[in-house]
C-alpha positions as a Markdown table, in Angstrom:
| # | Residue | x | y | z |
|---|---|---|---|---|
| 1 | Met | -1.1 | -4.0 | -20.7 |
| 2 | Asp | -3.2 | -6.6 | -22.5 |
| 3 | Leu | -4.9 | -9.0 | -20.0 |
| 4 | Met | -3.5 | -12.0 | -22.1 |
| 5 | Met | -0.1 | -11.1 | -20.4 |
| 6 | Lys | -1.6 | -12.4 | -17.1 |
| 7 | Lys | -1.9 | -16.0 | -18.5 |
| 8 | Leu | 1.4 | -16.3 | -20.1 |
| 9 | Ser | 4.3 | -18.5 | -18.5 |
| 10 | Val | 6.3 | -17.5 | -15.5 |
| 11 | Ala | 9.0 | -16.4 | -17.9 |
| 12 | Val | 6.8 | -13.5 | -19.0 |
| 13 | Val | 5.9 | -12.9 | -15.3 |
| 14 | Leu | 9.5 | -12.5 | -14.5 |
| 15 | Leu | 9.9 | -10.2 | -17.4 |
| 16 | Leu | 7.5 | -7.8 | -15.6 |
| 17 | Phe | 9.5 | -7.9 | -12.2 |
| 18 | Cys | 12.8 | -7.1 | -14.0 |
| 19 | Gly | 11.4 | -4.5 | -16.3 |
| 20 | Gly | 12.7 | -6.2 | -19.3 |
| 21 | Ala | 16.3 | -6.9 | -18.6 |
| 22 | Cys | 18.3 | -7.7 | -15.5 |
| 23 | Ala | 22.1 | -8.2 | -14.7 |
| 24 | Ala | 22.9 | -11.9 | -14.3 |
| 25 | Ala | 25.0 | -12.7 | -11.4 |
| 26 | Gly | 28.1 | -14.5 | -12.3 |
| 27 | Arg | 27.7 | -13.6 | -16.0 |
| 28 | Asn | 30.3 | -11.3 | -17.8 |
| 29 | Ser | 28.1 | -10.7 | -20.8 |
| 30 | Gly | 26.1 | -7.9 | -19.1 |
| 31 | Asp | 22.2 | -7.9 | -19.2 |
| 32 | Phe | 20.3 | -10.6 | -20.4 |
| 33 | Ser | 16.3 | -10.8 | -21.0 |
| 34 | Ile | 14.4 | -12.9 | -18.6 |
| 35 | Val | 12.2 | -13.7 | -21.4 |
| 36 | Gly | 14.7 | -16.2 | -22.4 |
| 37 | Tyr | 13.7 | -18.5 | -19.6 |
| 38 | Ser | 11.2 | -21.1 | -20.6 |
| 39 | Glu | 8.9 | -23.4 | -18.5 |
| 40 | Glu | 11.5 | -26.1 | -19.0 |
| 41 | Asp | 14.5 | -23.7 | -17.7 |
| 42 | Leu | 12.4 | -22.8 | -14.7 |
| 43 | Ser | 12.2 | -26.5 | -13.6 |
| 44 | Ser | 15.9 | -26.7 | -13.8 |
| 45 | His | 17.6 | -26.2 | -10.4 |
| 46 | Asp | 20.5 | -24.4 | -12.0 |
| 47 | Arg | 18.4 | -22.0 | -14.0 |
| 48 | Leu | 16.4 | -21.3 | -10.9 |
| 49 | Leu | 19.3 | -20.6 | -9.0 |
| 50 | Glu | 20.6 | -18.3 | -11.6 |
| 51 | Leu | 17.3 | -16.5 | -11.6 |
| 52 | Phe | 17.5 | -16.3 | -7.6 |
| 53 | Glu | 21.0 | -14.8 | -7.8 |
| 54 | Thr | 19.7 | -12.2 | -10.3 |
| 55 | Trp | 16.8 | -11.3 | -7.9 |
| 56 | Val | 19.1 | -11.0 | -4.9 |
| 57 | Ala | 21.4 | -8.6 | -7.0 |
| 58 | Lys | 18.3 | -6.6 | -8.0 |
| 59 | Tyr | 17.1 | -6.2 | -4.3 |
| 60 | Arg | 20.5 | -6.1 | -2.7 |
| 61 | Lys | 19.7 | -8.8 | -0.6 |
| 62 | Ala | 22.2 | -10.1 | 1.9 |
| 63 | Tyr | 22.0 | -13.2 | 4.1 |
| 64 | Ala | 23.9 | -14.0 | 7.4 |
| 65 | Ser | 24.9 | -17.5 | 6.3 |
| 66 | Phe | 24.9 | -20.0 | 3.5 |
| 67 | Glu | 22.2 | -22.0 | 5.4 |
| 68 | Glu | 20.0 | -18.9 | 5.4 |
| 69 | Lys | 20.5 | -18.3 | 1.7 |
| 70 | Val | 19.6 | -21.9 | 1.0 |
| 71 | Lys | 16.4 | -21.5 | 3.1 |
| 72 | Arg | 15.4 | -18.3 | 1.4 |
| 73 | Phe | 16.0 | -19.9 | -2.0 |
| 74 | Glu | 13.6 | -22.6 | -1.3 |
| 75 | Val | 11.0 | -20.0 | -0.2 |
| 76 | Phe | 11.7 | -18.1 | -3.5 |
| 77 | Lys | 10.9 | -21.2 | -5.5 |
| 78 | Asp | 7.7 | -21.8 | -3.5 |
| 79 | Asn | 6.6 | -18.2 | -4.1 |
| 80 | Leu | 7.4 | -18.4 | -7.8 |
| 81 | Asn | 5.3 | -21.4 | -8.2 |
| 82 | His | 2.6 | -19.7 | -6.5 |
| 83 | Ile | 2.9 | -16.6 | -8.9 |
| 84 | Asp | 2.8 | -18.8 | -11.9 |
| 85 | Glu | -0.4 | -21.0 | -10.8 |
| 86 | Ile | -2.4 | -17.8 | -10.0 |
| 87 | Asn | -1.4 | -16.0 | -13.3 |
| 88 | Lys | -2.6 | -18.9 | -15.2 |
| 89 | Lys | -6.1 | -18.6 | -13.6 |
| 90 | Val | -6.7 | -14.8 | -13.0 |
| 91 | Thr | -8.0 | -12.4 | -15.7 |
| 92 | Ser | -8.2 | -8.9 | -14.1 |
| 93 | Tyr | -5.0 | -8.7 | -12.3 |
| 94 | Trp | -1.7 | -10.4 | -12.2 |
| 95 | Leu | 1.2 | -11.3 | -9.7 |
| 96 | Gly | 5.0 | -10.8 | -10.0 |
| 97 | Leu | 8.0 | -11.3 | -8.1 |
| 98 | Asn | 9.0 | -8.3 | -5.9 |
| 99 | Glu | 11.3 | -7.8 | -2.6 |
| 100 | Phe | 9.0 | -10.0 | -0.7 |
| 101 | Ala | 9.8 | -13.0 | -2.8 |
| 102 | Asp | 12.2 | -14.7 | -0.1 |
| 103 | Leu | 9.8 | -14.3 | 2.7 |
| 104 | Thr | 7.1 | -16.9 | 3.8 |
| 105 | His | 3.7 | -15.6 | 3.8 |
| 106 | Asp | 3.7 | -15.6 | 7.7 |
| 107 | Glu | 6.9 | -13.8 | 7.7 |
| 108 | Phe | 5.5 | -11.1 | 5.4 |
| 109 | Lys | 2.4 | -10.6 | 7.6 |
| 110 | Ala | 4.4 | -10.3 | 10.7 |
| 111 | Ala | 6.5 | -7.7 | 9.1 |
| 112 | Tyr | 4.6 | -5.3 | 6.8 |
| 113 | Leu | 1.1 | -4.8 | 8.2 |
| 114 | Gly | 0.3 | -2.9 | 11.4 |
| 115 | Leu | -3.3 | -1.6 | 11.8 |
| 116 | Ala | -4.2 | -1.9 | 15.5 |
| 117 | Pro | -7.5 | -4.0 | 15.9 |
| 118 | Ala | -9.2 | -1.2 | 17.8 |
| 119 | Arg | -12.7 | 0.5 | 17.5 |
| 120 | Arg | -12.6 | 4.0 | 16.2 |
| 121 | Asp | -14.3 | 6.7 | 18.5 |
| 122 | Gly | -16.5 | 8.4 | 15.9 |
| 123 | Gly | -14.3 | 11.4 | 15.2 |
| 124 | Gly | -16.0 | 14.8 | 14.4 |
| 125 | Gly | -19.0 | 14.0 | 16.4 |
| 126 | Gly | -20.7 | 11.8 | 13.8 |
| 127 | Val | -20.4 | 14.6 | 11.2 |
| 128 | Phe | -19.9 | 13.7 | 7.7 |
| 129 | Arg | -19.5 | 17.0 | 5.7 |
| 130 | Tyr | -20.2 | 15.2 | 2.2 |
| 131 | Glu | -23.5 | 13.7 | 3.2 |
| 132 | Gly | -25.3 | 16.3 | 1.1 |
| 133 | Val | -23.3 | 15.8 | -2.0 |
| 134 | Ser | -25.6 | 14.5 | -4.7 |
| 135 | Asp | -24.5 | 11.7 | -6.9 |
| 136 | Gly | -24.7 | 13.9 | -10.0 |
| 137 | Glu | -22.1 | 16.2 | -8.3 |
| 138 | Val | -19.6 | 13.3 | -8.0 |
| 139 | Pro | -17.0 | 13.2 | -11.0 |
| 140 | Lys | -16.8 | 10.0 | -12.9 |
| 141 | Ala | -13.1 | 9.6 | -12.2 |
| 142 | Val | -10.6 | 11.5 | -9.9 |
| 143 | Asp | -6.9 | 11.0 | -9.4 |
| 144 | Trp | -5.5 | 13.2 | -6.7 |
| 145 | Arg | -1.9 | 12.4 | -7.9 |
| 146 | Lys | -2.6 | 14.3 | -11.2 |
| 147 | Asn | -4.1 | 17.2 | -9.0 |
| 148 | Gly | -0.8 | 17.6 | -7.0 |
| 149 | Ala | -2.1 | 16.3 | -3.9 |
| 150 | Val | -0.1 | 13.1 | -3.5 |
| 151 | Thr | 3.6 | 12.7 | -2.6 |
| 152 | Glu | 5.8 | 10.1 | -3.8 |
| 153 | Val | 5.2 | 6.4 | -2.6 |
| 154 | Lys | 7.1 | 5.6 | 0.6 |
| 155 | Asn | 8.3 | 2.5 | 2.3 |
| 156 | Gln | 7.5 | 1.6 | 5.9 |
| 157 | Gly | 10.0 | -1.3 | 5.8 |
| 158 | Gln | 9.7 | -4.0 | 8.4 |
| 159 | Cys | 7.9 | -1.8 | 11.0 |
| 160 | Gly | 4.0 | -2.0 | 11.6 |
| 161 | Ser | 3.6 | 1.7 | 10.9 |
| 162 | Cys | 1.1 | 1.5 | 8.1 |
| 163 | Trp | -1.2 | 3.5 | 10.1 |
| 164 | Ala | 1.2 | 6.5 | 10.2 |
| 165 | Phe | 1.8 | 6.3 | 6.5 |
| 166 | Ser | -2.0 | 6.3 | 5.8 |
| 167 | Thr | -2.4 | 9.2 | 8.0 |
| 168 | Val | 0.2 | 11.2 | 6.7 |
| 169 | Ala | -0.7 | 10.7 | 2.9 |
| 170 | Ala | -4.4 | 12.0 | 3.9 |
| 171 | Val | -3.0 | 14.9 | 5.7 |
| 172 | Glu | -0.5 | 15.7 | 2.7 |
| 173 | Gly | -3.6 | 15.6 | 0.5 |
| 174 | Ile | -5.8 | 18.0 | 2.4 |
| 175 | Asn | -3.0 | 20.6 | 3.1 |
| 176 | Ala | -2.1 | 20.5 | -0.8 |
| 177 | Ile | -5.8 | 21.0 | -1.7 |
| 178 | Val | -6.3 | 23.9 | 0.9 |
| 179 | Thr | -2.9 | 25.7 | 0.6 |
| 180 | Gly | -1.7 | 24.6 | -2.8 |
| 181 | Asn | 1.6 | 23.3 | -1.3 |
| 182 | Leu | 2.5 | 19.7 | -1.5 |
| 183 | Thr | 4.6 | 18.9 | 1.5 |
| 184 | Ala | 6.0 | 15.5 | 2.5 |
| 185 | Leu | 5.4 | 15.2 | 6.3 |
| 186 | Ser | 6.8 | 12.8 | 9.1 |
| 187 | Glu | 5.6 | 9.5 | 9.8 |
| 188 | Gln | 8.3 | 9.1 | 12.3 |
| 189 | Glu | 6.7 | 11.8 | 14.4 |
| 190 | Leu | 3.5 | 9.9 | 14.8 |
| 191 | Ile | 5.4 | 6.6 | 15.6 |
| 192 | Asp | 7.2 | 8.5 | 18.3 |
| 193 | Cys | 4.7 | 10.9 | 19.6 |
| 194 | Ser | 1.2 | 9.8 | 18.9 |
| 195 | Thr | 1.1 | 7.1 | 21.7 |
| 196 | Asp | -2.6 | 7.5 | 22.9 |
| 197 | Gly | -4.0 | 4.5 | 21.4 |
| 198 | Asn | -1.2 | 3.9 | 19.0 |
| 199 | Asn | 1.8 | 1.5 | 19.4 |
| 200 | Gly | 4.5 | 2.5 | 17.1 |
| 201 | Cys | 5.8 | -0.3 | 14.9 |
| 202 | Asn | 3.3 | -2.6 | 16.6 |
| 203 | Gly | 0.4 | -1.0 | 15.1 |
| 204 | Gly | -2.0 | 1.9 | 15.4 |
| 205 | Leu | -5.2 | 3.5 | 14.1 |
| 206 | Met | -5.5 | 6.6 | 11.8 |
| 207 | Asp | -8.2 | 8.2 | 13.8 |
| 208 | Tyr | -5.9 | 8.4 | 16.9 |
| 209 | Ala | -3.2 | 9.9 | 14.7 |
| 210 | Phe | -5.5 | 12.5 | 13.4 |
| 211 | Ser | -6.4 | 13.5 | 16.9 |
| 212 | Tyr | -2.9 | 13.7 | 17.8 |
| 213 | Ile | -2.0 | 16.0 | 14.9 |
| 214 | Ala | -5.0 | 18.3 | 15.6 |
| 215 | Ser | -4.3 | 18.5 | 19.4 |
| 216 | Ser | -0.4 | 18.9 | 19.1 |
| 217 | Gly | -0.7 | 21.9 | 16.8 |
| 218 | Gly | 0.4 | 20.1 | 13.6 |
| 219 | Leu | 2.9 | 17.6 | 12.1 |
| 220 | His | 6.5 | 18.4 | 11.1 |
| 221 | Thr | 8.0 | 17.8 | 7.7 |
| 222 | Glu | 9.6 | 14.5 | 6.7 |
| 223 | Glu | 12.9 | 16.3 | 6.1 |
| 224 | Ala | 12.8 | 17.8 | 9.8 |
| 225 | Tyr | 11.8 | 14.5 | 11.4 |
| 226 | Pro | 13.0 | 11.8 | 9.0 |
| 227 | Tyr | 11.9 | 8.2 | 9.0 |
| 228 | Leu | 14.0 | 5.6 | 10.9 |
| 229 | Met | 11.9 | 2.4 | 10.4 |
| 230 | Glu | 12.0 | 1.9 | 14.2 |
| 231 | Glu | 10.3 | 3.5 | 17.3 |
| 232 | Gly | 12.3 | 6.5 | 19.0 |
| 233 | Asp | 11.6 | 9.1 | 21.6 |
| 234 | Cys | 9.3 | 12.0 | 20.8 |
| 235 | Asp | 11.8 | 14.5 | 19.5 |
| 236 | Gln | 10.9 | 18.0 | 21.1 |
| 237 | Lys | 13.8 | 19.7 | 19.4 |
| 238 | Ala | 11.7 | 19.6 | 16.1 |
| 239 | Gly | 9.3 | 22.1 | 17.7 |
| 240 | Asp | 10.8 | 25.2 | 16.1 |
| 241 | Glu | 10.4 | 24.0 | 12.8 |
| 242 | Ala | 7.3 | 24.8 | 10.6 |
| 243 | Val | 4.4 | 22.3 | 11.0 |
| 244 | Val | 1.4 | 21.5 | 8.9 |
| 245 | Ser | -1.9 | 21.6 | 11.0 |
| 246 | Ile | -5.4 | 20.2 | 10.6 |
| 247 | Ser | -8.8 | 21.2 | 12.3 |
| 248 | Gly | -9.8 | 17.6 | 13.1 |
| 249 | Tyr | -11.1 | 14.7 | 11.3 |
| 250 | Glu | -14.4 | 12.9 | 10.4 |
| 251 | Asp | -15.3 | 9.3 | 9.9 |
| 252 | Val | -17.0 | 8.1 | 6.6 |
| 253 | Pro | -20.2 | 6.2 | 7.3 |
| 254 | Ala | -19.3 | 2.6 | 7.6 |
| 255 | Asn | -19.9 | 0.0 | 4.9 |
| 256 | Asp | -21.1 | 2.9 | 2.5 |
| 257 | Glu | -19.1 | 2.7 | -0.8 |
| 258 | Gln | -20.9 | 5.9 | -2.2 |
| 259 | Ala | -20.1 | 7.8 | 0.9 |
| 260 | Leu | -16.5 | 6.9 | 0.6 |
| 261 | Ile | -16.7 | 8.0 | -3.2 |
| 262 | Lys | -18.2 | 11.2 | -2.1 |
| 263 | Ala | -15.4 | 12.1 | 0.3 |
| 264 | Leu | -12.8 | 10.9 | -2.2 |
| 265 | Ala | -14.1 | 13.2 | -4.7 |
| 266 | His | -13.1 | 16.1 | -2.4 |
| 267 | Gln | -9.8 | 14.7 | -1.0 |
| 268 | Pro | -7.5 | 11.8 | -0.3 |
| 269 | Val | -9.1 | 9.4 | 2.4 |
| 270 | Ser | -7.4 | 7.0 | 4.9 |
| 271 | Val | -8.9 | 3.5 | 4.6 |
| 272 | Ala | -8.2 | 0.1 | 6.1 |
| 273 | Ile | -8.0 | -3.3 | 4.4 |
| 274 | Glu | -7.2 | -6.8 | 5.1 |
| 275 | Ala | -4.0 | -7.2 | 3.2 |
| 276 | Ser | -2.8 | -10.4 | 4.6 |
| 277 | Gly | -3.8 | -12.4 | 1.6 |
| 278 | Arg | -0.8 | -13.8 | -0.5 |
| 279 | His | -2.3 | -12.4 | -3.7 |
| 280 | Leu | -1.7 | -9.1 | -2.4 |
| 281 | Gln | 1.9 | -9.7 | -1.2 |
| 282 | Phe | 2.8 | -10.3 | -5.0 |
| 283 | Tyr | 0.2 | -8.1 | -6.5 |
| 284 | Arg | 1.9 | -6.6 | -9.7 |
| 285 | Gly | -1.0 | -4.9 | -11.7 |
| 286 | Gly | -4.3 | -4.7 | -12.9 |
| 287 | Val | -7.8 | -4.3 | -11.1 |
| 288 | Phe | -7.5 | -6.5 | -8.1 |
| 289 | Asp | -10.6 | -8.6 | -7.4 |
| 290 | Gly | -8.8 | -11.5 | -5.7 |
| 291 | Pro | -9.5 | -13.4 | -2.6 |
| 292 | Cys | -9.4 | -11.4 | 0.7 |
| 293 | Gly | -11.5 | -11.2 | 3.9 |
| 294 | Val | -12.7 | -8.1 | 5.9 |
| 295 | Glu | -10.6 | -8.5 | 9.0 |
| 296 | Leu | -8.8 | -5.2 | 8.8 |
| 297 | Asp | -5.0 | -5.3 | 9.3 |
| 298 | His | -3.5 | -2.6 | 7.1 |
| 299 | Gly | -3.9 | 1.0 | 6.8 |
| 300 | Val | -3.4 | 2.7 | 3.2 |
| 301 | Thr | -4.8 | 5.8 | 1.4 |
| 302 | Ala | -7.4 | 6.1 | -1.2 |
| 303 | Val | -6.2 | 8.7 | -3.6 |
| 304 | Gly | -8.8 | 8.4 | -6.6 |
| 305 | Tyr | -11.2 | 6.2 | -8.3 |
| 306 | Gly | -12.1 | 5.4 | -11.9 |
| 307 | Ser | -12.9 | 2.5 | -14.4 |
| 308 | Ser | -10.9 | 0.4 | -16.6 |
| 309 | Lys | -12.5 | -1.9 | -19.3 |
| 310 | Gly | -15.8 | -1.8 | -17.5 |
| 311 | Gln | -14.4 | -2.6 | -14.1 |
| 312 | Asp | -14.9 | 0.2 | -11.6 |
| 313 | Tyr | -11.9 | 0.6 | -9.1 |
| 314 | Ile | -10.5 | 2.6 | -6.2 |
| 315 | Met | -7.0 | 3.8 | -6.5 |
| 316 | Val | -5.1 | 3.0 | -3.3 |
| 317 | Lys | -1.6 | 4.4 | -2.4 |
| 318 | Asn | 0.2 | 1.7 | -0.3 |
| 319 | Ser | 3.5 | 2.1 | 1.9 |
| 320 | Trp | 5.5 | -1.0 | 0.5 |
| 321 | Gly | 7.8 | 1.0 | -1.8 |
| 322 | Ala | 7.6 | 1.8 | -5.5 |
| 323 | His | 8.6 | -1.8 | -6.6 |
| 324 | Trp | 5.3 | -3.3 | -5.3 |
| 325 | Gly | 2.1 | -3.3 | -7.4 |
| 326 | Glu | 1.6 | -0.4 | -9.9 |
| 327 | Lys | 4.5 | 1.6 | -8.8 |
| 328 | Gly | 3.3 | 1.4 | -5.3 |
| 329 | Tyr | -0.4 | 1.5 | -6.0 |
| 330 | Ile | -3.0 | -0.9 | -6.2 |
| 331 | Arg | -6.5 | -0.6 | -8.2 |
| 332 | Met | -9.2 | -2.3 | -6.1 |
| 333 | Lys | -12.5 | -3.4 | -7.6 |
| 334 | Arg | -15.6 | -1.5 | -6.3 |
| 335 | Gly | -19.1 | -2.9 | -5.9 |
| 336 | Ser | -17.9 | -6.1 | -3.9 |
| 337 | Ser | -20.1 | -7.1 | -0.9 |
| 338 | Asn | -17.6 | -10.2 | -0.2 |
| 339 | Gly | -20.5 | -12.4 | -0.5 |
| 340 | Asn | -22.3 | -11.2 | 2.7 |
| 341 | Gly | -24.3 | -8.3 | 1.4 |
| 342 | Lys | -23.0 | -5.9 | 4.0 |
| 343 | Gly | -21.5 | -3.4 | 1.7 |
| 344 | Glu | -17.9 | -3.8 | 3.4 |
| 345 | Gly | -16.2 | -3.7 | 0.0 |
| 346 | Leu | -13.3 | -5.7 | -1.3 |
| 347 | Cys | -11.0 | -6.5 | 1.5 |
| 348 | Gly | -13.2 | -4.4 | 3.9 |
| 349 | Ile | -12.2 | -1.1 | 2.2 |
| 350 | Asn | -15.5 | 0.5 | 3.1 |
| 351 | Lys | -15.6 | -0.5 | 6.7 |
| 352 | Met | -13.2 | 2.2 | 8.4 |
| 353 | Ala | -12.5 | 5.1 | 6.2 |
| 354 | Ser | -11.7 | 8.6 | 7.7 |
| 355 | Tyr | -10.1 | 11.9 | 6.5 |
| 356 | Pro | -8.5 | 14.9 | 8.0 |
| 357 | Thr | -10.2 | 18.3 | 7.9 |
| 358 | Lys | -8.4 | 21.7 | 7.5 |
| 359 | Asn | -10.1 | 25.3 | 7.7 |
| 360 | Asn | -7.1 | 27.1 | 6.4 |
């Protein structure tokens, strides 16, 4: 998409979120194009209300009372104004309406993050198996989606289980690389059973989850142990089902982007970022280089890297569903030191990366 798109009016931003056309609530004429909304329209209460009703229908929102719906409409308008203002300024990425548009930023942070603020334990005894890989051996671009090592984008919902989704995506990746079989695995099992250092929907850490999988004999499939979006009892009945095992895990040297790229050239990698910024809440596309800190609060999975129009990026799989970002993914700019020269990477992506190991 041409970068000029990011500087167009809210009307075109709304076109992005609707995919071209949406069914208008209360209309009998069928679909209509959001591009028909002008800036003047979007300053009109009635037209904004019509847009809100369209958005409600698209994301199947339901509110407990009229008062709650009015409150959500006001939040929606505020978020829409924020999206418009940012899209008038940025050039490399853009924002858009998504299912989070009726949430305040504080509500969003409380519901959709979930990385526990814990110190990792130096998994693998400090071993980093890709240390000896030379820069010349690293491909210019890698996309594990194209190589059959990434399952469909999933949705953690309002459960702080991002750590489990990050872990599972990395394990799904190494299992596919080693065995040739791409199998969707169970985040719910980690939420229910990986309790040594992890706390279900209240947060956790990928290293602890890798340790659980290695010590327990493996992780069950998503089909055998489906996601519930809430904590439950560890289900021993699933024990007879086939599992996917790993040998252990290793940590990528902290604050070393090239080390992360070396690991990523060989397999998907679990990474942590600070995702509490409002720009990330409504990220829609492009190479993200927006404002964010390095106080890690969200677990995601790096699944590739490349370059677009001179900007190097890391491709990251999120767990907020396929309606967020670029069909559930975000391209994060490489080479950022956040102004402190520590090599932590944009949003701290280089600070705490790790990956599972699998011998067979």
